[in-house]
C-alpha positions in Angstrom: -19.4 -162.2 29.9 -16.3 -163.8 28.6 -16.7 -165.8 25.0 -14.6 -168.3 23.4 -13.9 -167.3 19.6 -14.3 -169.5 16.8 -13.8 -169.1 12.9 -13.3 -171.4 10.1 -10.0 -171.3 8.0 -10.8 -172.7 4.5 -8.5 -172.9 1.5 -9.0 -170.8 -1.7 -7.4 -170.4 -4.8 -5.0 -167.4 -3.4 -4.7 -168.8 0.2 -6.4 -169.5 3.3 -9.2 -167.6 4.5 -10.8 -167.1 7.7 -14.6 -166.7 7.9 -18.0 -167.5 10.1 -16.7 -165.8 13.3 -18.8 -167.1 16.3 -18.3 -166.7 19.9 -19.5 -169.0 22.6 -20.1 -168.0 26.2 -17.5 -170.0 28.4 -16.4 -170.6 31.9 -13.1 -171.8 31.3 -11.2 -169.5 28.7 -8.5 -171.1 26.7 -6.0 -168.5 25.3 -3.7 -171.2 24.4 -5.6 -173.5 22.1 -8.1 -170.4 21.2 -8.8 -166.9 21.9 -10.9 -165.7 24.6 -12.4 -162.3 25.2 -14.9 -160.2 27.5 -17.6 -158.5 26.0 -19.8 -155.9 27.6 -23.0 -157.2 25.9 -24.5 -158.5 22.8 -24.1 -155.6 21.2 -20.5 -155.2 21.6 -20.1 -158.9 20.8 -21.9 -158.7 17.6 -20.1 -155.5 16.5 -16.7 -157.3 17.1 -17.7 -160.6 15.2 -18.8 -158.0 12.6 -15.5 -156.6 12.3 -13.2 -159.6 12.5 -15.2 -160.7 9.1 -14.4 -157.4 7.6 -11.0 -157.4 8.5 -10.2 -161.0 7.9 -12.7 -161.9 5.2 -10.3 -160.4 2.2 -7.1 -161.6 3.9 -5.3 -164.6 2.7 -2.7 -166.9 4.6 -0.2 -169.2 3.6 -0.9 -171.7 6.6 -3.5 -172.5 9.3 -0.8 -171.2 12.0 -0.4 -167.8 10.4 -4.0 -167.2 9.9 -4.5 -168.3 14.0 -1.8 -166.5 15.2 -2.8 -163.0 13.2 -6.4 -163.6 14.4 -5.7 -164.3 17.8 -3.3 -161.4 17.8 -5.9 -159.1 16.3 -8.0 -159.8 19.0 -5.9 -159.5 22.1 -4.7 -156.1 20.8 -8.2 -155.0 20.8 -8.9 -156.4 24.3 -5.8 -154.6 25.5 -7.0 -151.2 24.1 -10.3 -151.6 25.4 -9.5 -152.2 28.9 -6.9 -149.4 28.7 -9.8 -147.0 28.0 
């Protein structure tokens, strides 16, 4: 199934943070304004969302664009490595 990823970007004392990652099934993936990725099943999806929280929870960003592009690049690199296996 293909999922559209979402998350919150919120201000903090040291910069913007990303949290509350979620994935919603989609028939119309939108990689221009979001991040879409395919998962083999619920367990893979849940494990990946947990990993996103672990990786990006402690990071801080200077602006929304930097946060979005960093998360998007991470997801697309993960998907490319996974499809290359």
